[in-house]
LORO-389000 format. One record per residue (C-alpha): x, y, z; residue number from 0. Coordinates in Angstrom, 3 decimals, padded with zeros to 6 digits. Layout:
REM residues N
      east     north        up  rodo
         X         Y         Z   NUM
...
REM end
This chain:
REM residues 275
      east     north        up  rodo
  -013.653  -097.647  -035.674     0
  -017.188  -098.554  -034.542     1
  -018.790  -096.284  -037.121     2
  -020.126  -093.908  -034.467     3
  -020.130  -090.208  -035.367     4
  -019.915  -087.654  -032.536     5
  -019.574  -083.876  -032.531     6
  -016.698  -081.915  -031.098     7
  -018.769  -080.811  -028.080     8
  -019.412  -084.438  -027.120     9
  -015.709  -085.274  -027.353    10
  -014.894  -082.241  -025.203    11
  -017.488  -083.288  -022.592    12
  -016.179  -086.847  -022.469    13
  -012.570  -085.676  -022.106    14
  -013.626  -083.363  -019.286    15
  -015.369  -086.236  -017.489    16
  -012.164  -088.270  -017.759    17
  -010.136  -085.431  -016.234    18
  -008.425  -084.263  -019.404    19
  -007.826  -080.553  -020.091    20
  -005.411  -078.361  -022.035    21
  -002.267  -078.082  -019.934    22
   001.058  -076.338  -020.301    23
   004.471  -077.879  -019.652    24
   005.777  -077.595  -016.106    25
   009.482  -077.110  -015.407    26
   010.091  -079.610  -012.604    27
   012.758  -082.014  -013.859    28
   016.253  -080.902  -012.834    29
   018.646  -081.532  -015.721    30
   021.734  -080.592  -013.734    31
   022.113  -080.890  -009.989    32
   025.627  -080.474  -008.606    33
   026.548  -083.013  -005.960    34
   027.179  -080.241  -003.432    35
   023.989  -078.313  -004.159    36
   022.320  -078.960  -000.774    37
   025.556  -078.256   001.100    38
   025.843  -074.872  -000.620    39
   022.259  -073.947   000.129    40
   022.875  -074.727   003.795    41
   026.033  -072.598   003.668    42
   024.105  -069.682   002.185    43
   021.404  -070.048   004.835    44
   024.003  -070.026   007.614    45
   025.698  -066.929   006.184    46
   022.414  -065.068   005.831    47
   021.451  -065.853   009.411    48
   024.875  -064.865   010.746    49
   024.947  -061.518   008.923    50
   021.325  -060.733   009.803    51
   021.924  -061.324   013.510    52
   024.886  -058.947   013.432    53
   022.951  -056.312   011.472    54
   025.374  -056.513   008.541    55
   024.123  -055.874   004.990    56
   023.133  -058.810   002.783    57
   023.154  -058.094  -000.959    58
   021.524  -060.220  -003.632    59
   022.948  -059.212  -007.022    60
   022.367  -060.092  -010.671    61
   021.964  -058.708  -014.170    62
   018.401  -058.517  -015.474    63
   017.637  -059.359  -019.105    64
   019.077  -056.831  -021.549    65
   016.527  -054.573  -023.191    66
   016.608  -052.804  -026.549    67
   015.838  -049.106  -026.134    68
   013.306  -048.436  -028.877    69
   009.619  -048.318  -029.735    70
   009.515  -052.107  -029.826    71
   006.736  -054.391  -028.610    72
   007.097  -055.257  -024.936    73
   005.486  -058.429  -023.604    74
   002.432  -057.989  -021.417    75
  -000.595  -055.704  -021.339    76
  -001.230  -052.149  -020.139    77
  -004.394  -050.263  -019.283    78
  -005.142  -047.871  -022.158    79
  -008.048  -046.507  -024.181    80
  -006.617  -047.966  -027.375    81
  -003.803  -050.208  -028.532    82
  -000.388  -048.591  -028.828    83
   001.357  -048.690  -032.210    84
   004.939  -049.956  -032.155    85
   007.517  -050.846  -034.802    86
   006.625  -053.939  -036.826    87
   010.114  -055.444  -036.511    88
   012.501  -055.553  -033.558    89
   015.790  -055.057  -035.360    90
   018.619  -054.115  -032.965    91
   019.923  -051.711  -035.612    92
   016.748  -049.637  -035.144    93
   017.275  -049.275  -031.393    94
   018.725  -046.199  -029.722    95
   020.943  -048.431  -027.630    96
   020.929  -051.285  -025.173    97
   019.887  -051.164  -021.522    98
   021.683  -053.527  -019.120    99
   019.891  -053.430  -015.740   100
   022.243  -054.547  -012.969   101
   020.468  -054.941  -009.651   102
   021.462  -054.867  -005.996   103
   018.701  -056.053  -003.659   104
   018.720  -055.991   000.158   105
   016.156  -058.397   001.672   106
   016.567  -056.442   004.899   107
   015.074  -053.772   004.666   108
   013.474  -054.816   001.318   109
   015.053  -052.122  -000.855   110
   017.114  -052.188  -004.005   111
   018.983  -050.244  -006.638   112
   019.280  -050.863  -010.373   113
   022.094  -049.346  -012.393   114
   021.242  -049.313  -016.087   115
   024.364  -049.794  -018.163   116
   024.656  -048.728  -021.790   117
   027.824  -050.599  -022.770   118
   028.593  -054.246  -021.901   119
   027.786  -056.576  -019.018   120
   031.339  -057.253  -017.855   121
   032.856  -058.199  -014.467   122
   034.240  -054.675  -014.220   123
   030.746  -053.270  -014.744   124
   029.336  -055.617  -012.080   125
   031.954  -054.604  -009.492   126
   031.481  -050.919  -010.312   127
   027.722  -051.261  -009.798   128
   028.142  -052.690  -006.302   129
   030.684  -049.960  -005.472   130
   028.310  -047.289  -006.814   131
   025.496  -048.652  -004.659   132
   027.757  -048.398  -001.608   133
   028.670  -044.773  -002.314   134
   025.154  -043.648  -003.199   135
   023.190  -045.572  -000.580   136
   025.046  -048.230   001.391   137
   027.484  -046.122   003.378   138
   024.684  -043.862   004.615   139
   022.340  -046.760   005.325   140
   025.044  -048.737   007.175   141
   027.440  -046.078   008.524   142
   029.260  -048.379   010.950   143
   029.572  -051.345   008.582   144
   032.803  -052.634   007.087   145
   031.635  -056.122   006.049   146
   029.143  -057.142   003.344   147
   027.634  -060.449   002.257   148
   027.015  -060.819  -001.474   149
   024.794  -063.578  -002.859   150
   025.397  -064.090  -006.581   151
   024.654  -066.520  -009.376   152
   027.230  -069.103  -010.349   153
   027.804  -067.641  -013.810   154
   027.619  -064.406  -015.754   155
   029.600  -061.247  -015.153   156
   029.782  -062.032  -011.419   157
   030.345  -065.763  -011.830   158
   032.130  -068.015  -009.359   159
   034.895  -068.972  -011.805   160
   035.373  -065.457  -013.182   161
   038.812  -064.121  -012.278   162
   037.962  -060.584  -013.406   163
   034.984  -060.428  -011.026   164
   037.212  -061.153  -008.039   165
   039.938  -058.824  -009.297   166
   037.666  -055.819  -009.811   167
   035.774  -056.553  -006.602   168
   039.110  -056.270  -004.767   169
   040.096  -052.955  -006.364   170
   036.773  -051.205  -007.008   171
   034.968  -052.146  -003.795   172
   037.206  -053.640  -001.096   173
   040.230  -051.374  -001.505   174
   038.407  -048.264  -002.688   175
   035.652  -048.390  -000.053   176
   037.653  -050.164   002.691   177
   035.208  -053.055   002.901   178
   035.525  -056.750   003.600   179
   033.245  -058.689   001.244   180
   032.097  -062.284   001.683   181
   030.688  -063.819  -001.503   182
   028.516  -066.937  -001.773   183
   027.437  -068.216  -005.186   184
   024.329  -070.229  -005.943   185
   025.020  -073.602  -007.599   186
   024.580  -074.059  -011.336   187
   020.926  -074.177  -012.347   188
   019.757  -072.609  -009.081   189
   019.744  -068.926  -010.007   190
   015.954  -068.704  -009.670   191
   016.434  -069.000  -005.900   192
   018.535  -065.845  -005.881   193
   016.377  -063.404  -003.898   194
   016.666  -060.574  -006.404   195
   014.956  -062.631  -009.117   196
   011.569  -063.142  -007.463   197
   011.533  -060.201  -005.065   198
   012.688  -057.325  -007.287   199
   013.276  -058.182  -010.961   200
   009.882  -059.880  -011.309   201
   008.160  -056.798  -009.876   202
   009.984  -054.492  -012.289   203
   008.921  -056.687  -015.220   204
   005.296  -056.512  -014.068   205
   005.507  -052.734  -013.672   206
   006.614  -052.074  -017.256   207
   004.690  -054.951  -018.868   208
   003.178  -053.950  -022.208   209
   004.934  -050.564  -022.340   210
   007.560  -049.973  -025.065   211
   010.915  -049.132  -023.477   212
   011.577  -046.336  -025.943   213
   014.054  -044.292  -023.870   214
   016.443  -044.626  -020.972   215
   014.274  -042.170  -019.053   216
   011.292  -044.501  -019.479   217
   013.291  -047.463  -018.181   218
   014.665  -045.561  -015.185   219
   011.228  -044.210  -014.303   220
   009.540  -047.611  -014.334   221
   012.298  -049.083  -012.184   222
   012.107  -046.236  -009.677   223
   008.304  -046.467  -009.415   224
   008.288  -050.221  -008.740   225
   006.719  -050.925  -005.346   226
   004.939  -053.800  -003.606   227
   002.476  -054.148  -000.743   228
   005.304  -055.575   001.368   229
   007.205  -052.280   001.098   230
   009.689  -052.776  -001.746   231
   011.371  -049.558  -002.872   232
   013.862  -049.310  -005.736   233
   016.282  -046.600  -006.827   234
   017.537  -046.323  -010.394   235
   020.459  -044.594  -012.051   236
   022.142  -044.585  -015.456   237
   025.683  -045.875  -015.959   238
   026.971  -044.645  -019.318   239
   030.601  -045.654  -018.836   240
   032.134  -047.697  -021.659   241
   033.440  -051.114  -020.612   242
   036.019  -053.173  -022.443   243
   035.220  -056.816  -023.047   244
   037.586  -059.774  -022.894   245
   039.858  -058.493  -020.113   246
   042.157  -061.291  -018.944   247
   043.479  -061.461  -015.384   248
   046.900  -063.066  -015.040   249
   048.038  -065.514  -012.397   250
   050.219  -062.825  -010.833   251
   047.258  -060.472  -010.575   252
   045.198  -063.198  -008.909   253
   048.040  -063.934  -006.494   254
   048.019  -060.283  -005.433   255
   044.411  -060.456  -004.199   256
   043.687  -060.435  -000.483   257
   041.292  -063.368  -000.795   258
   040.516  -066.210   001.588   259
   038.604  -069.226   000.329   260
   036.159  -070.947   002.659   261
   036.837  -074.469   003.913   262
   033.298  -075.305   002.738   263
   033.101  -075.444  -001.052   264
   035.840  -072.851  -001.719   265
   034.882  -072.683  -005.387   266
   031.628  -070.976  -004.352   267
   032.530  -069.234  -001.092   268
   035.289  -066.728  -000.375   269
   036.068  -063.486   001.424   270
   038.015  -060.563  -000.017   271
   039.586  -058.033   002.368   272
   041.033  -054.600   001.633   273
   044.800  -054.403   001.265   274
REM end
């Protein structure tokens, strides 16, 4: 406007002096915050403390992002002498299959297990994964235990409002393994505080960053070799069972469950006992 011509370097220097710089967006504005969010977080904290004092197992569970099993580009970088060639398009039809990593993480003693499904992420699959963890690891790790605490997201295959999750948890874990299971769900929009997300899944993602997940063996190996300086150790196993989608649980089936809802936010907190 004043007829003064300046070069790009001068503009950059002036912007820097004024405190301007290229910045990314920062996710800080909560778009949904349930009224009982703080109450539920306090409930979860109380449960964790109670179970830890008694030496009872605390499980943080969730499904990691599904992965296409193929020579597709994987986000991130790897140390290599030269760039790796991958397929130029990521069409699902070119994949060998889908990998559904379902994780069970124990903050005490900082260990976990990931069962890689090849079918569908259903409530039946979720309950089977927890039951498989108990048979393969839990019952030996906690031989005198008959009570578990499960911390889960509010939605997904193990969601708070999912009838099938409760139904299969009753039959596949509580009845089959003779366990009492207390479940506490994180409020909507709070899944990033689920321990498994930032203590195990993030480490697995860093471990296989930049490497094409071209086989189930590759996926299982990277999961099993994920470690941290704080002592994280992870087991991995393949679950190739086919799961049916869209299973509906009737009111009569729900009435048959041995379930007790908590007096504090019963929609998010409940205990299922073996019949």
